[in-house]
TITI-502196 format. One record per residue: x, y negated, z negated of N, C-alpha, C in turn; chain. Coordinates in steps of 0.001 Angstrom, whole numbers, plus 500000, padded with zeros to 6 digits. Layout:
    n_X    n_Y    n_Z   ca_X   ca_Y   ca_Z    c_X    c_Y    c_Z ch
      X      Y      Z      X      Y      Z      X      Y      Z  A
...
% end
This chain:
    n_X    n_Y    n_Z   ca_X   ca_Y   ca_Z    c_X    c_Y    c_Z ch
 921639 471196 343710 920702 471115 344129 919406 469689 344055  A
 919663 468766 344685 918881 467515 344814 917298 467524 344360  A
 917748 466358 343673 915494 466820 343174 914985 466104 344403  A
 913710 465949 344488 912848 466207 345899 912466 464528 345247  A
 912221 463762 345925 911264 462372 346312 910098 462287 347281  A
 908599 462394 346032 907379 462624 346381 906713 461030 346619  A
 906932 460132 347173 905642 459020 346821 904342 459024 347241  A
 903995 458807 346249 902288 458626 346696 901936 457350 346443  A
 900735 457585 347192 900069 455913 347803 898869 456194 347900  A
 898295 456037 346350 896966 456613 346507 895893 455802 347434  A
 894573 455898 347449 893847 455110 347643 893143 454034 346917  A
 893069 452980 347271 892283 451927 346261 890699 452594 346004  A
 890563 451837 344827 888614 451996 344695 887946 451239 345743  A
 887023 451596 346497 886499 450686 346457 885084 450148 346149  A
 884712 451287 345713 883255 450944 344962 882502 451929 344001  A
 881103 451438 343231 880685 453087 342896 879638 452851 344046  A
 878983 454818 343421 878606 454620 344442 876816 455012 343418  A
 876119 455928 344150 874746 456640 343061 875138 457445 341573  A
 874141 457211 341097 874550 457475 339484 873257 458649 340013  A
 873259 460506 339191 872454 461743 339081 872396 461604 337833  A
 870981 461584 337389 871116 462467 336186 869766 463970 336359  A
 870306 464947 335585 869294 465660 335357 869491 466117 333898  A
 868027 466547 333139 867661 467042 331683 868440 468823 331570  A
 868714 468232 330077 868800 470021 330190 867642 470139 329241  A
 867708 472017 329855 866968 472681 329097 867124 473155 327693  A
 866761 472325 326729 867511 472474 325494 866410 473467 324734  A
 866785 474655 323816 866539 475672 322908 865618 474921 321886  A
 864870 475273 321571 863374 475314 320870 864530 474476 319503  A
 865655 474229 318997 865569 473213 318166 866496 472678 318868  A
 866319 471783 319883 866651 470876 320386 868608 470470 320667  A
 869086 471786 320670 870502 472182 321373 870561 472786 322632  A
 871748 471780 323363 872064 471834 324307 872413 473303 324841  A
 872052 473547 326460 872119 475248 326400 872882 475105 328079  A
 873092 475568 328890 873932 475726 329873 873511 475660 331041  A
 871197 475407 330573 870699 475575 331639 870188 474271 332007  A
 869764 473846 333236 869132 472408 333442 867685 472485 334117  A
 867187 471480 333974 865737 471215 334992 866269 471000 336570  A
 865206 471960 337209 865001 471588 338932 865622 470597 339370  A
 864789 469569 338967 865454 468217 339505 866394 467312 338947  A
 867342 466889 339945 868114 465714 340115 867659 464950 340262  A
 867530 463954 339433 867277 462243 339903 868487 461266 340467  A
 868283 460857 341354 869346 459992 342259 869148 458566 341762  A
 869849 457775 341497 869334 456221 341673 870754 455900 341601  A
 870486 454906 343081 871718 454754 343584 871122 452841 343214  A
 871400 452457 342215 871424 451305 341497 872336 450859 340495  A
 873386 451033 340607 874597 451053 339290 875416 449750 339937  A
 875413 448868 339468 876878 447847 339786 878189 448381 339210  A
 878553 449039 338177 879306 448640 337446 879319 450289 336629  A
 880635 450628 336424 880401 451889 335100 881913 451472 334432  A
 881852 451573 333190 883059 451737 332476 883519 452682 331799  A
 884582 453797 331993 884225 454908 331241 885411 454622 330405  A
 885212 455313 328729 886659 455055 328466 886458 456884 327035  A
 887799 457100 326886 887916 457889 326449 888085 457589 324681  A
 887378 458580 323723 887341 457925 322372 888754 459119 322011  A
 889458 458830 321479 890572 459774 321540 891262 459275 320115  A
 891912 460795 319090 892466 460964 318186 894204 461791 318611  A
 895163 461299 317821 896007 461318 318062 896571 461645 316843  A
 897186 463388 316652 898078 463512 315312 899201 463937 315828  A
 900182 463493 315049 902047 463985 315697 902125 464725 313809  A
 902712 465850 314158 903541 466561 312939 904951 466915 313015  A
 905526 466288 311661 906617 466297 311291 907659 467375 310500  A
 908800 467884 310902 909115 469285 310046 910662 468821 310188  A
 911200 468845 309286 912668 469246 308861 913195 467562 309766  A
 912476 466903 309285 913067 465708 309879 912685 465249 311202  A
 911959 465387 311906 911634 465787 313301 910681 465397 313767  A
 910452 464923 314678 908804 465927 315632 908566 467008 316191  A
 907614 467568 315236 907293 469176 315273 906121 469511 316618  A
 905610 468819 316892 904131 469069 317386 903431 467522 317578  A
 902666 467693 318643 901446 466454 318729 900243 466684 319687  A
 899494 466164 319171 898442 466640 320119 897117 465521 319788  A
 896696 465273 321264 895663 464328 321506 894097 465066 321821  A
 893557 464650 320584 892173 464968 321068 890802 464383 321516  A
 890070 464217 322756 889465 462983 322976 887466 463670 322389  A
 887133 462877 321624 886551 463537 320581 884876 463328 321663  A
 885231 462072 322446 883683 461625 322786 884319 460938 324312  A
 883328 460610 325656 883806 460051 326497 882556 459056 326549  A
 882926 457631 326354 881864 456794 326994 881377 455851 328003  A
 880484 455722 328172 880114 455440 329735 879850 454273 329894  A
 879374 453296 329882 878771 451541 330305 878355 451135 331229  A
 877576 451813 331709 876697 451423 333323 875856 449750 333219  A
 875735 448873 334531 875521 447745 334383 874756 448423 335757  A
 873040 448007 336050 872129 448269 336759 871331 447473 337094  A
 870994 447032 338217 870129 445930 339124 868996 446267 338795  A
 868624 448038 338367 867598 448257 338429 867829 449834 337777  A
 866671 450358 336828 866761 451368 336501 865225 452103 336200  A
 864902 453138 336161 863684 454083 336394 863543 454124 335094  A
 861886 453317 334941 861345 453114 333647 860869 454555 332975  A
 860569 455813 333768 859686 456586 332623 861237 457697 332076  A
 862264 457783 333717 863524 458067 333135 864320 457929 331602  A
 864160 456517 331836 864775 455913 330520 863916 455925 329519  A
 863305 456372 329577 861965 456672 328131 862481 458181 327814  A
 862463 458665 329375 862689 460319 328626 863883 460473 328053  A
 865027 459755 328280 866208 460040 327826 866386 459186 326142  A
 865329 458394 326107 864998 457966 324461 864549 458635 324138  A
 863750 460066 324696 863047 461028 323631 861830 460131 323566  A
 860744 459504 324312 859796 458522 324254 858696 459600 324357  A
 857675 459541 323639 856434 460147 323844 855775 459847 324900  A
 855938 461005 326310 855283 460105 327578 853882 460967 328083  A
 852658 460004 328306 852185 461211 328509 851748 459849 330081  A
 852106 460672 331121 851397 459720 332819 852732 458208 332535  A
 851744 457290 332450 852442 455844 332609 851924 455713 331073  A
 851068 456228 330084 851293 455537 328819 852194 455874 328116  A
 853381 455080 327738 854536 455461 326637 854686 454843 325382  A
 854985 456234 324696 855189 455416 322941 856371 455621 322814  A
 857396 454437 322634 858489 454651 322150 858828 453570 320681  A
 860182 453914 320834 860927 452997 319641 860428 454099 317950  A
 859632 455696 317827 859662 455287 316839 860451 456420 316616  A
 860195 457316 315897 861457 458522 315598 861529 459682 316632  A
 862402 459817 317129 862464 461133 318478 863691 461344 318408  A
 863787 462586 318796 865277 463182 318949 865781 463394 320396  A
 866815 462379 321280 866927 462177 322333 867496 463558 322724  A
 866879 463935 324049 867865 464843 324384 869168 464553 325283  A
 869720 465676 325598 870721 465997 326045 870419 466115 327882  A
 871180 465466 328555 871009 465289 330103 872760 465466 330496  A
 872688 465774 332081 874186 465502 332811 873727 464312 333541  A
 875295 463725 333684 875052 462566 334309 876199 462332 335329  A
 875699 461823 336135 877401 461992 336933 877317 460579 338268  A
 878274 460694 338296 878572 458981 339321 879380 459652 340396  A
 879582 458402 341703 880777 458382 342754 881220 457095 342937  A
 882691 457764 342590 883817 456472 343321 884425 456530 344229  A
 884111 455540 345032 884533 455831 346269 885504 455014 346736  A
 886747 455020 347243 887963 454843 348010 887842 454331 349429  A
 888998 453550 349368 889357 453060 351174 889666 453807 352076  A
 890069 454896 351400 890340 455640 352522 889197 456538 352637  A
 887731 456849 352935 886845 457571 352720 886629 458492 351503  A
 887581 459447 351132 887632 459902 350205 886833 459510 348746  A
 886319 460535 348531 885792 460292 346716 886082 460778 345865  A
 885592 460087 344642 885777 460989 343461 884132 461266 342909  A
 884028 462506 342954 882864 462784 342204 882388 463372 340472  A
 882281 463420 340253 881797 463259 338553 880618 463484 338003  A
 880725 465538 337093 879628 465325 336267 879863 465083 335040  A
 878951 464999 334223 878913 464945 332613 878485 465912 332212  A
 878434 467173 331766 877120 467807 331637 876471 467665 330362  A
 876997 467033 329340 876645 466976 328021 876178 465521 327359  A
 875060 465141 328024 875403 463358 327436 874135 463400 326747  A
 873914 462098 325802 872880 461355 325425 873178 459826 325671  A
 871838 459058 325834 871627 458179 326088 872096 457252 324215  A
 872979 456463 324255 873648 455691 323140 872665 454365 322987  A
 872997 453569 323808 872285 452416 323710 872030 451573 325227  A
 870429 450806 325182 870244 450406 326037 869666 448921 325893  A
 870107 447898 326944 869981 446901 326780 869004 446052 327908  A
 867777 445494 327893 867695 444622 329539 867484 443301 329007  A
 868052 442631 330040 867253 440998 329985 866716 440374 331035  A
 865078 439664 330771 864789 439673 331832 864655 438333 331616  A
 864924 437214 332600 864666 435768 332553 863675 435451 333943  A
 863096 433630 333429 862408 433587 334544 863122 433502 335748  A
 862637 433584 337363 863102 433233 338433 863273 431675 338504  A
 864194 431005 339383 864681 430060 339614 865351 430164 340600  A
 866038 428435 341130 865943 428443 342409 867357 428975 343270  A
 867992 429717 341751 869351 430512 342489 869261 431816 341663  A
 869010 432529 342448 869130 434255 342437 870092 434576 341499  A
 869552 435458 340468 870384 435812 339639 869586 437320 338913  A
 870755 438305 339719 869915 439464 338920 870096 440240 337768  A
 869020 440650 337388 868428 440485 335851 868808 442403 335728  A
 869551 442610 334819 870471 444006 335069 869977 444646 333415  A
 869655 445746 333722 869958 446727 332525 871448 447484 332219  A
 871092 447379 331050 873199 447921 330645 872098 449071 329899  A
 872940 450197 330367 873099 451901 330075 874123 452505 329273  A
 874196 452569 328053 875494 453419 327390 874798 454853 327111  A
 876153 455560 327252 875718 457214 327667 877545 457678 327175  A
 877460 458936 325908 878067 459765 325262 878026 460945 325844  A
 879391 461355 326235 879552 463319 326871 880266 463377 326035  A
 879862 464550 325287 880859 465576 324330 881070 466725 325371  A
 881718 467846 324425 882333 468982 325175 881238 470105 325467  A
 881396 470506 326301 879989 471173 326470 880867 472748 327006  A
 882255 473270 326512 882581 474162 326834 883887 474775 325270  A
 883833 476203 325303 885188 476191 324256 885977 475679 324130  A
 886776 474751 325421 887697 473658 325427 887227 472737 325455  A
 886038 472119 325235 885775 470898 324698 885710 469978 325788  A
 885752 470406 327355 885849 469322 328018 884597 468705 328681  A
 884958 467533 328819 883467 466394 329202 883346 466617 330346  A
 883966 466645 331695 883652 466398 332984 884288 467288 333980  A
 883721 467578 334764 883546 468255 335544 883909 467289 336737  A
 885223 467262 337688 885263 466089 338785 885461 467289 339924  A
 885189 466751 340802 885633 466897 342597 886533 465983 343286  A
 887766 465837 343506 888531 464899 344483 888313 465503 346001  A
 887718 465016 346698 887883 464762 348156 888741 464505 349085  A
 890165 464289 347868 891481 463655 348753 891933 465191 349334  A
 891788 465829 348377 892850 467379 348375 892387 468164 349416  A
 892858 469145 349461 893042 469992 350747 892089 471088 350280  A
 891813 470982 349033 891512 472859 348634 889875 471716 348183  A
 889599 470936 348168 888177 470515 348140 887572 469278 349251  A
 888166 469037 350270 887976 467838 351178 886689 468199 351751  A
 886025 469243 352065 884690 469455 352595 883187 469279 351547  A
 883796 468943 350521 882663 469257 349594 881870 467753 349813  A
 880795 468151 350269 879801 465891 350152 879201 466141 349117  A
 878754 464940 348986 878181 464035 347399 876701 465182 347520  A
 876265 465256 348295 874472 466515 348532 875056 467245 347703  A
 876107 468154 348341 876262 469424 347432 876592 469538 346343  A
 877544 468425 345905 878205 468390 344648 876827 468137 343822  A
 875992 467376 343781 875167 466941 342960 873763 467531 343032  A
 873598 468478 343456 872529 469237 343729 872095 469701 342842  A
 873144 469936 341686 873315 470611 340646 874111 470675 339412  A
 873666 470559 338110 874874 469994 337306 876155 471439 337401  A
 876774 471239 337431 878195 472166 337390 879187 472124 336104  A
 879720 473536 335698 880401 473483 334594 881345 474081 334253  A
 882218 474550 335877 883082 475331 336243 884030 474612 337344  A
 885263 475090 337263 886053 474599 338485 885791 475467 340105  A
 885285 476974 338846 884981 478057 339860 883375 477502 340521  A
 882804 476972 340338 881588 476636 340726 881978 475137 341545  A
 882810 474476 341443 883118 473201 342268 884107 474030 344264  A
 885044 474908 343867 885673 475715 344258 884925 476576 345250  A
 883621 476698 344960 882640 477767 345592 881649 477512 346419  A
 881438 475489 346595 880780 474738 346968 881394 474508 348457  A
 883359 474278 348417 884201 474197 349357 884036 475710 350310  A
 884035 476693 349774 884082 477811 350279 882407 478046 351232  A
 881549 477870 350256 879909 477759 351333 880251 476422 352505  A
 881319 475521 352577 880893 474298 353467 882214 474896 354596  A
 883023 475399 354238 883625 476024 355803 883503 477521 355947  A
 882455 478173 354945 881714 479558 355639 882820 480485 355639  A
 884319 480292 354565 885563 481176 354337 884797 482222 353321  A
% end
């Protein structure tokens, strides 16, 4: 029986879309839980997202040959560049003491967990929708300079670390609208709340089609 040749022509990336943040309802000890606040914050301010896996590979040898090999991703780091970022949201990500517009920051604080999501838009109109449910802010930097005759964006750089949220240490819940089984899932429905399982993603498709 002859092998089947399947030539794939994946759509090129067009742009990064909006980013989404939803804070976790941590327990009394500050541990992550599977429940989140009702409000999802949408920020259409991101100009670049650089995602990298922090992976560790281990190979086991026995009887003079390779017996097994494992690669474990300990964390996913997302470095984002923003043309603007909401000040109070950033202060909340830092664990600052917030009382309305009065904020005390830079002291001893426990940074809260939050879900972070963003959109990758493709040239064929499909989207890559991603939720990272268990995240913490690890670094942030902003640079403000004087205005000049030539425009220059003054950006905020935010670094976020995502860690495992289930018994398999998954870091991300993704929806590819290029697939027939998830093609009707809209951005608004996917980011209405943080998602933790593939079943929750598929349920959005069922709700969309009324099946």
